Each structure stands twice: as C-alpha cells, then as structure tokens.
C-alpha positions as CSV (number, residue, x, y, z in Angstrom):
1,M,-51.6,42.8,26.8
2,N,-54.4,44.6,28.3
3,K,-57.5,42.9,29.4
4,I,-60.2,44.0,26.7
5,K,-63.4,45.8,28.6
6,S,-66.8,44.6,26.9
7,K,-69.6,42.6,27.4
8,V,-69.4,41.2,24.2
9,P,-69.0,37.4,24.5
10,N,-66.1,35.9,23.2
11,V,-64.1,39.4,23.0
12,D,-60.7,38.4,23.1
13,S,-60.9,36.0,19.7
14,I,-63.4,38.8,17.8
15,A,-60.3,40.9,18.7
16,A,-57.7,39.1,17.4
17,Q,-59.6,38.4,14.1
18,L,-59.8,42.6,13.8
19,R,-56.2,42.7,14.1
20,R,-55.8,39.9,11.1
21,L,-58.4,41.6,8.9
22,V,-56.6,44.8,9.6
23,L,-52.7,43.2,9.2
24,K,-54.3,42.3,5.9
25,G,-55.6,45.4,5.1
26,Q,-59.2,44.0,5.2
27,Y,-60.4,47.1,6.3
28,K,-64.1,46.8,5.2
29,K,-64.1,43.3,6.2
30,G,-63.1,44.6,9.8
31,S,-65.5,47.3,9.7
32,D,-68.6,45.0,9.0
33,L,-67.6,42.5,11.6
34,A,-67.4,45.5,14.0
35,K,-70.8,47.1,12.7
36,K,-72.6,43.8,12.9
37,I,-71.3,43.2,16.7
38,L,-72.6,47.0,17.1
39,R,-76.0,46.2,16.4
40,T,-76.2,43.6,19.0
41,Y,-74.0,46.0,21.5
42,P,-74.7,49.4,20.3
43,E,-73.2,51.4,23.8
44,D,-69.7,48.9,23.2
45,F,-66.9,51.3,24.2
46,Y,-64.3,48.9,22.6
47,F,-65.9,47.7,19.4
48,T,-67.4,51.8,18.8
49,Y,-63.8,52.4,18.5
50,Q,-62.8,49.8,16.9
51,Y,-65.4,50.4,14.2
52,S,-64.4,54.0,14.1
53,K,-60.6,53.5,13.5
54,L,-61.5,51.0,10.7
55,L,-63.5,53.3,8.7
56,G,-61.1,55.9,9.0
57,D,-58.1,52.9,7.9
58,W,-60.2,52.2,5.1
59,A,-60.6,55.8,3.7
60,D,-57.1,55.9,3.2
61,D,-57.5,53.1,0.6
62,L,-60.4,54.9,-1.3
63,P,-60.9,57.4,-3.9
64,L,-61.2,61.1,-2.4
65,G,-65.2,61.8,-1.8
66,R,-65.7,58.5,-0.3
67,R,-62.5,58.7,1.9
68,I,-63.6,62.0,3.2
69,L,-67.2,60.9,3.7
70,L,-65.6,57.9,5.5
71,K,-63.3,60.1,7.7
72,V,-66.0,62.4,8.9
73,K,-68.2,59.8,10.2
74,S,-65.1,58.1,11.9
75,A,-64.5,61.8,13.5
76,K,-68.2,62.1,14.5
77,I,-68.0,58.8,16.2
78,L,-64.6,58.8,17.7
79,K,-64.9,62.5,19.5
80,P,-67.7,61.4,21.7
81,L,-65.4,58.5,23.2
82,T,-62.3,60.8,23.1
83,R,-64.3,62.9,25.6
84,N,-66.3,59.9,27.5
85,I,-62.6,58.9,28.2
86,L,-61.8,62.5,29.4
87,G,-64.7,62.7,31.5
88,Q,-66.3,65.1,29.5
89,P,-69.9,65.6,28.3
90,S,-70.2,63.5,24.9
91,N,-72.7,66.0,23.5
92,M,-70.3,69.2,23.4
C-alpha cells in the first residue's frame, strides 16, 4: 500500500479505522470521524477525499430526498479535489 500523504498525526491508524468502518457499512461513523479531523485540518486532501467518498456511499443507504442531498454535497467536495489533481483551478 502507498504511504498516505497527510499532515494529520497517526494518519495510518486513522485510515485503517476508516477502512474498518467502511467494511462494516458504518458510513455515518466514518464520515463523522473524517469531518472531525477536517475541523482541525480543513485543507487535508486525503481526509477531504475520504469524507466525500463516505458521504456518497452513505447516501446509497438513505431515503431518496436525503440521498440526493448527500450525493450533491459529496460531488461539491469532490469536484475541486479532482480539478486539483488535474492541475486546474479548483474554483472553475
């Protein structure tokens, strides 16, 4: 596995914890954990990406109205990250 690039202390153990939550289908707990980390490290790419993915995955388990809201929120977070990776301005 590749080394995770993040300034968050203990990133590997937190990432492992997120993986365990995802494997159990506990997307809300995972998204809460990622969101908590983002309060302290709001610019962290890895946890922003994980938070976005978790929201999208969790949305699949919810009723339609809530599902749409979380999918839109996830996409709004993911779009600038994708642009960043491609070297494009994130505010396009």
